[in-house]
Each structure stands twice: as C-alpha cells, then as structure tokens.
C-alpha positions as CSV (number, residue, x, y, z in Angstrom):
1,M,37.3,7.9,16.5
2,T,36.7,4.8,14.4
3,K,32.9,3.3,14.7
4,D,31.8,-0.1,15.1
5,L,30.0,-1.2,12.1
6,S,30.0,-4.9,12.3
7,Y,26.4,-4.6,13.5
8,L,25.8,-4.3,9.3
9,L,26.6,-7.6,9.1
10,D,24.4,-9.2,11.4
11,Q,21.9,-11.1,9.4
12,P,18.3,-11.5,10.7
13,S,17.1,-14.9,11.6
14,E,14.6,-17.2,9.8
15,A,12.2,-16.4,12.1
16,Q,12.3,-12.7,12.2
17,E,12.7,-12.7,8.3
18,E,9.3,-14.8,8.0
19,A,7.8,-12.4,11.0
20,V,8.5,-9.3,8.7
21,R,7.3,-11.2,5.6
22,K,3.8,-11.9,7.2
23,A,3.4,-8.4,8.6
24,V,4.1,-6.9,5.3
25,E,1.6,-9.4,3.7
26,A,-1.2,-8.7,6.2
27,E,-0.4,-4.6,5.6
28,C,-0.6,-5.1,2.0
29,M,-3.8,-7.2,2.1
30,R,-5.5,-4.9,5.1
31,A,-4.6,-1.7,2.3
32,I,-6.1,-3.5,-0.6
33,A,-9.7,-4.2,1.6
34,T,-9.5,-0.7,2.4
35,Y,-8.8,0.5,-1.2
36,L,-11.7,-2.1,-2.6
37,T,-13.8,-0.5,0.1
38,E,-12.9,3.1,-0.9
39,V,-13.3,2.2,-4.5
40,A,-17.3,0.8,-4.0
41,D,-18.3,3.7,-1.6
42,T,-17.0,5.8,-4.4
43,M,-18.8,4.0,-7.2
44,E,-21.8,4.3,-5.2
45,A,-21.8,8.2,-4.3
46,N,-21.1,8.3,-7.7
47,N,-23.5,6.0,-9.5
48,V,-21.4,4.1,-11.4
49,E,-22.9,1.1,-12.1
50,T,-19.8,-0.8,-14.0
51,L,-16.2,-0.9,-14.0
52,N,-14.7,0.0,-17.3
53,V,-11.4,0.9,-18.8
54,P,-12.0,4.8,-18.6
55,T,-13.6,4.2,-15.1
56,L,-10.9,1.9,-13.6
57,R,-8.4,4.4,-15.1
58,A,-10.1,7.8,-13.5
59,M,-10.1,6.2,-10.1
60,A,-6.5,4.9,-10.8
61,S,-5.6,8.8,-11.2
62,Q,-7.5,10.0,-8.3
63,F,-5.9,7.7,-6.0
64,T,-2.6,8.7,-8.0
65,H,-3.4,12.0,-7.1
66,R,-4.1,11.5,-3.7
67,L,-0.8,9.9,-2.7
68,E,1.5,12.2,-4.3
69,N,-0.2,15.1,-2.6
70,E,0.0,13.0,0.8
71,N,3.8,12.3,0.0
72,Q,4.2,16.3,-0.5
73,D,3.1,17.0,3.5
C-alpha cells in the first residue's frame, strides 16, 4: 500500500514560523526568569553572598544533575 507523504513537502507560512519563533522565545524567557528566581532563592537559603566562579560552577552542576535526573524519569 502506497502512502501519500506529500504533506512532508508543505512549508509553514511566514506567519506560522513567526508565531513559533515568538512562542519559543517566550518560553525561553520564562525559563530564564524561573531559573534566576531559583538561583536567588538558593543563594538566599544557603547564605551565598557573592557569585564567583566556584559558586556558579557548583550551581550549574546542581541544575545539570537535576535535569539529567528528570530526563531519566
């Protein structure tokens, strides 16, 4: 049986592409804001007064570890 795959050649309109771009941008900005809030809360909870290279690396490691664990679920 032959399947019609011609729909794969359809291109989204410029308006659709722009809508997707804006939606992705909005979600990225929302994620960054959430991240920054979480960093501030973590710093406050752990009495971290300054951000330096070791502190940033430790926080990055914790977030990476959490993402890896979430992806395994």
